C-alpha positions in Angstrom: -21.8 40.5 -6.3 -23.6 41.2 -3.1 -19.7 40.8 -2.0 -5.0 41.0 7.1 -2.8 39.2 6.0 0.1 39.6 8.4 0.0 43.2 9.5 2.9 45.4 8.2 3.3 47.0 11.6 2.9 50.6 12.9 -0.1 52.8 12.7 -2.4 53.9 15.5 -3.7 51.2 17.8 -7.3 50.1 17.4 -9.6 51.9 19.8 -8.0 55.3 19.3 -10.9 57.8 18.9 -10.4 60.6 16.4 -10.8 63.3 19.1 -10.3 66.3 16.7 -13.2 65.0 14.5 -15.5 64.5 17.5 -14.7 67.9 19.0 -15.5 69.6 15.8 -19.1 68.5 16.0 -21.9 68.9 18.6 -22.2 66.0 20.9 -25.2 64.5 19.2 -23.8 65.1 15.7 -20.5 63.6 16.7 -22.1 60.4 17.8 -24.2 60.3 14.7 -21.2 60.8 12.5 -19.4 58.0 14.2 -22.4 55.7 13.8 -22.6 55.3 17.5 -26.0 56.6 18.3 -28.4 53.8 18.8 -31.1 53.6 16.1 -33.8 54.1 18.7 -32.5 57.6 19.1 -32.3 58.3 15.3 -35.5 59.8 13.9 -34.7 58.2 10.5 -35.3 54.8 12.1 -38.1 55.6 14.4 -41.6 54.2 14.1 -43.1 50.8 13.7 -41.6 47.9 11.7 -44.2 48.4 9.1 -43.3 52.1 8.8 -39.6 51.4 8.4 -38.4 47.8 8.3 -35.2 48.5 10.1 -37.0 50.2 13.0 -35.4 50.9 16.4 -32.9 48.1 16.1 -30.7 48.4 19.2 -31.7 47.6 22.7 -29.1 49.9 24.4 -30.5 53.2 25.9 -31.0 56.1 23.6 -27.7 57.9 22.8 -25.5 55.1 24.2 -22.0 54.8 22.8 -21.4 51.1 22.4 -18.3 49.4 23.8 -15.2 49.0 21.8 -14.1 45.6 20.7 -10.7 44.0 20.3 -10.5 42.2 16.9 -8.3 39.1 16.6 -5.5 39.0 14.1 -6.4 38.2 10.5 -6.0 34.5 10.6 -9.0 32.2 10.0 -11.4 35.1 10.7 -15.1 35.2 9.7 -16.1 38.9 9.1 -19.6 40.5 8.7 -19.9 41.6 5.1 -22.0 44.7 4.4 -21.1 44.8 0.7 -21.6 48.4 -0.7 -23.8 49.3 2.3 -21.1 50.8 4.5 -23.7 53.2 5.9 -25.6 50.2 7.3 -22.8 49.1 9.7 -24.6 48.5 12.9 -22.8 47.7 16.2 -25.8 46.1 17.7 -26.2 43.7 14.8 -22.5 42.9 14.9 -22.6 42.3 18.6 -25.6 40.0 18.2 -23.6 37.6 16.1 -20.2 38.2 17.9 -18.6 39.8 14.8 -15.3 41.7 15.4 -14.4 42.1 11.7 -16.3 44.1 9.0 -15.9 43.9 5.2 -17.4 46.2 2.6 -16.7 47.6 -0.8 -16.5 51.1 -2.2 -17.6 52.3 -5.6 -14.5 54.2 -6.8 -16.4 56.7 -9.0 -17.9 58.0 -5.7 -14.5 59.5 -5.0 -15.3 62.1 -7.7 -18.0 63.6 -5.4 -16.0 64.5 -2.2 -13.3 63.3 0.1 -14.1 59.6 0.6 -13.3 59.9 4.3 -16.2 62.3 4.8 -18.8 60.3 3.0 -21.2 58.6 5.4 -20.4 54.9 4.7 -16.7 55.3 4.6 -16.8 57.4 7.8 -18.6 54.6 9.5 -16.1 52.0 8.4 -13.2 54.2 9.6 -14.9 54.8 12.9 -15.4 51.1 13.3 -11.7 50.6 12.8 -10.9 53.2 15.4 -13.3 51.4 17.8 -11.3 48.2 17.5 -13.0 46.3 14.7 -10.9 44.6 12.0 -11.7 46.1 8.6 -11.5 45.0 5.0 -12.3 47.3 2.2 -12.6 46.3 -1.5 -12.3 48.9 -4.2 -14.9 48.5 -7.0 -13.9 49.9 -10.4 -16.9 49.7 -12.7 -16.2 49.1 -16.4 -18.9 46.6 -17.6 -20.3 49.0 -20.2 -17.1 50.8 -21.3 -13.6 50.0 -22.3 -11.2 49.4 -19.4 -8.6 52.1 -19.0 -5.2 51.6 -20.7 -2.2 52.6 -18.6 -0.9 56.0 -19.8 -4.2 57.3 -20.9 -6.5 60.0 -19.5 -9.0 57.4 -18.4 -6.2 55.7 -16.5 -5.3 59.0 -14.8 -8.9 59.3 -13.7 -8.8 55.8 -12.1 -5.5 56.6 -10.4 -6.8 59.9 -9.1 -9.8 58.1 -7.5 -7.4 55.5 -6.1 -5.2 58.2 -4.5 -8.2 59.7 -2.8 -9.2 56.4 -1.3 -5.7 55.5 -0.3 -5.4 58.9 1.5 -8.6 58.2 3.4 -8.0 54.6 4.5 -4.3 53.7 4.6 -3.0 52.9 8.1 -6.7 52.8 9.2 -8.3 49.8 7.5 -6.4 46.5 8.0 -6.8 45.1 4.5 -7.5 46.7 1.1 -8.2 44.8 -2.0 -7.3 46.2 -5.4 -10.5 45.4 -7.2 -13.8 44.0 -6.0 -14.9 41.5 -8.7 -12.8 42.6 -11.7 -13.9 39.8 -14.0 -17.6 40.8 -13.5 -17.0 44.5 -13.4 -15.2 44.6 -16.8 -16.7 44.2 -20.3 -16.8 40.6 -21.7 -14.2 41.7 -24.3 -11.7 43.2 -21.9 -11.9 40.4 -19.4 -10.7 37.9 -22.0 -7.6 39.9 -23.0 -4.5 41.2 -21.3 -6.3 44.5 -20.8 -7.8 43.5 -17.5 -4.4 42.4 -16.2 -2.6 45.5 -17.5 -5.1 47.7 -15.7 -5.2 46.0 -12.3 -1.5 45.4 -12.2 -1.0 49.2 -12.8 -3.4 50.0 -10.0 -1.6 47.6 -7.6 1.9 48.9 -8.4 0.6 52.5 -8.0 -0.9 51.6 -4.6 2.2 50.0 -3.4 4.3 53.0 -4.5 1.8 55.4 -2.7 2.0 53.4 0.5 5.8 53.3 0.4 6.1 57.0 -0.3 3.7 58.1 2.4 4.2 55.4 5.1 7.5 53.7 4.5 7.4 50.3 6.1 5.1 51.3 9.0 1.7 51.2 7.3 -0.6 48.5 8.8 -2.8 48.2 5.7 -2.0 45.1 3.7 -2.9 44.8 0.0 -4.7 41.9 -1.7 -5.7 41.4 -5.3 -9.4 40.8 -5.5 -11.5 39.0 -6.2 -11.7 36.0 -8.5 -15.1 34.6 -9.4 -16.5 31.6 -11.3 -13.4 29.4 -10.8 -15.6 26.3 -10.5 -15.9 26.7 -14.3 -12.7 25.4 -16.0 -13.2 28.1 -18.7 -12.4 30.7 -16.0 -9.1 29.1 -15.1 -7.5 30.7 -18.1 -4.7 32.9 -19.3 -6.0 36.0 -17.5 -6.6 34.4 -14.1 -3.3 32.5 -14.3 -1.5 35.8 -15.0 -3.5 37.3 -12.1 -2.1 34.7 -9.7 1.4 34.9 -11.1 1.4 38.7 -10.5 0.1 38.2 -7.0 2.9 35.6 -6.2 5.6 37.7 -7.8 5.0 41.0 -6.0 6.3 41.4 -2.5 4.0 44.3 -1.8 0.9 42.1 -2.1 -0.2 39.9 0.8 -2.4 37.5 -1.3 -5.6 37.2 -3.3 -9.3 37.4 -2.6 -11.9 34.9 -3.9 -15.7 35.0 -4.0 -17.1 31.5 -4.1 -20.7 32.2 -5.0 -21.6 28.6 -5.9 -24.3 25.9 -6.2 -22.6 23.6 -3.8 -19.6 23.3 -1.4 -17.7 21.0 -3.8 -17.7 23.9 -6.3 -16.2 26.2 -3.7 -13.3 23.8 -3.4 -12.3 24.6 -7.0 -11.4 28.1 -5.9 -8.8 27.1 -3.3 -7.5 24.3 -5.5 -6.7 26.9 -8.1 -5.1 29.7 -6.0 -3.2 27.8 -3.4 -0.4 26.4 -5.6 0.5 30.0 -6.6 0.7 31.6 -3.1 4.1 32.2 -1.6 4.7 30.8 1.9 4.2 34.2 3.4 0.9 34.9 1.6 -2.7 34.2 2.6 -6.0 34.6 0.9 -9.4 36.2 1.5 -12.9 34.9 0.8 -14.7 38.2 1.5 -17.9 36.9 -0.1 -19.2 33.3 -0.3 -22.7 31.9 -0.6 -25.0 29.3 -2.2 -26.7 31.9 -4.4 -26.5 29.7 -7.5 -28.3 26.9 -5.7 -31.0 29.2 -4.4 -31.5 30.5 -8.0 -32.3 27.0 -9.1 -35.3 26.8 -6.8 -37.1 30.1 -7.2 -39.8 28.6 -9.3 -40.4 25.6 -7.0 -43.8 25.4 -5.3 -43.6 26.0 -1.5 -43.9 23.1 0.8 -47.5 22.1 1.4 -47.0 22.1 5.2 -45.9 25.7 5.1 -48.7 26.7 2.8 -51.2 25.0 5.1 -49.8 26.6 8.3 -49.8 30.1 6.9 -52.9 30.0 4.6 -50.8 30.3 1.4 -52.6 29.0 -1.7 -51.3 25.6 -2.8 -48.9 25.8 -5.7 -47.5 29.2 -4.7 -44.0 29.5 -5.9 -40.9 30.3 -3.8 -40.3 33.6 -5.5 -43.8 34.7 -4.9 -43.5 34.1 -1.2 -40.3 36.3 -1.2 -42.1 38.9 -3.2 -44.9 38.9 -0.6 -42.5 39.2 2.3 -40.7 42.1 0.6 -44.0 44.0 0.3 -45.6 43.0 3.6 -42.7 41.9 6.0 -43.1 38.6 7.8 -42.6 38.0 11.4 -39.2 36.5 12.2 -40.8 33.2 13.0 -42.8 33.1 9.7 -39.7 33.9 7.7 -37.7 31.1 9.3 -40.5 28.7 9.0 -40.6 29.5 5.3 -36.9 29.0 4.8 -36.7 25.7 6.7 -39.8 24.3 5.0 -37.8 24.2 1.8 -35.7 21.0 1.8 -33.2 22.5 -0.6 -32.5 25.2 2.1 -32.8 23.0 5.1 -30.4 20.4 3.7 -27.7 23.0 3.4 -28.2 24.6 6.8 -24.6 23.8 7.8 -23.1 25.6 4.8 -21.4 28.3 6.7 -20.0 25.8 9.2 -18.7 23.5 6.5 -17.3 26.2 4.2 -15.5 27.9 7.0 -14.0 24.5 8.0 -12.8 23.9 4.5 -11.3 27.4 4.2 -9.6 27.2 7.5 -8.2 23.7 6.8 -6.1 25.2 4.0 -3.9 26.9 6.6 -3.9 30.0 4.4 -7.1 31.8 5.2 -6.8 35.4 6.5 -10.4 36.6 6.4 -13.7 35.3 5.0 -16.8 37.4 4.9 -20.5 36.5 5.1 -23.4 38.9 4.4 -24.8 40.3 7.6 -27.8 42.3 6.2 -29.9 43.1 3.2 -28.6 46.2 1.5 -31.9 47.5 0.0 -35.6 46.9 -0.4 -36.7 44.3 -3.0 -40.4 45.2 -3.7 -40.2 44.1 -7.3 -38.7 40.7 -6.6 -39.6 38.3 -9.4 -38.9 34.8 -10.7 -35.5 35.8 -12.2 -34.4 38.1 -9.4 -31.2 37.1 -7.6 -32.3 35.8 -4.2 -29.5 37.4 -2.2 -31.9 37.8 0.7 -31.6 34.0 1.3 -28.0 34.6 2.3 -28.5 37.5 4.7 -28.3 37.1 8.5 -30.5 40.1 9.2 -33.4 40.6 6.8 -34.8 44.1 7.5 -36.8 44.4 4.2 -38.6 41.1 4.4 -38.9 40.7 8.2 -40.5 42.8 11.0 -38.5 43.7 14.0 -37.5 40.5 15.8 -35.3 39.2 18.7 -33.9 41.9 20.9 -35.4 44.8 18.9 -33.1 44.0 16.0 -34.4 43.4 12.4 -35.7 39.9 11.9 -33.0 37.4 11.3 -32.3 34.1 9.5 -31.7 32.1 12.7 -29.9 29.4 10.8 -27.2 31.7 9.5 -27.1 33.8 12.7 -26.4 30.8 14.8 -23.8 29.4 12.4 -22.0 32.7 12.0 -21.8 33.2 15.8 -20.6 29.6 16.3 -17.9 30.1 13.7 -16.3 33.1 15.5 
């Protein structure tokens, strides 16, 4: 889904610039490769909001290298989650909500194309780490439509080769690496209900631990987590496979904990996740919640009519449905004010405006949270948004594909989530 424990010591300190990399490029190319040129100076983002919804999104002077940050340790942290859109890491957006940690995931089959470290998104994440941001990377192995690899087979060798490439690129650079992204969604229904899913991910984890030990000894700063469990509010998903998952996590000294993704219909459902995992964790282990949201609640209201007061204020025909308004915004971006008026006119949204605050309090109160992650931006345009489309846009802090440029020259934002996220830092 549109998803450090205790550091192990050693490794380069945050803020160390990769000088060899920068010197190998021209000045402008080096800044662009590092993701540090302001978007106002990038022709790809030039023009009006209507021409490109992300527009010139930073207020710093053209070509400015933004200041480094000092990320806090991975304890009770709230990170900005960019999901698969590592290439959309934007320092100005991070700064606007006071984020010092970044989380994203990487599609492992992309490692077949080239060295992951040289790919745009991964390069931006690694540069952010060098510039002082805390970083969490989830590894996405995609097997919904095929049989999950069996250890000892050629298919498993392919998966391990991909893993080796990513480990070579990120170990001792990123702070936390999860083995898997959402395994129980990214595996076929048949394989996720047998030992096959456990066999595969346990083999990956053991291989990663061996690789880290062989190449870094005990000095690698990158901690491993198993991730992430979904759907735990449903008792059917607290089963043989997820129980074995947690038993493996608890029984392996090379694993710092587990990741969970509480995408739920209410905060009480999110509680089911921590209720399930906490009894398994060792005293020295922690957990991640690198994605969380009320997406299942939003889905329940896509075919509701919009509030009459909103319809009247903006000349929307009476009876227009929520999904139709989102569709309109995706094809003719709203002002930031109009987008926020639309969101808060819906009582089912307004009544949950403290969700980030409340969920972070619950996660922190466990005493076991390392890093949670909340979606900072839309990953892609949604021009064909329909009644059954997943409304991830309602979770996003910045909404570049349904909003015009807003406050401070940044993409229009959901002010509710932006304020809550910043306050939770």
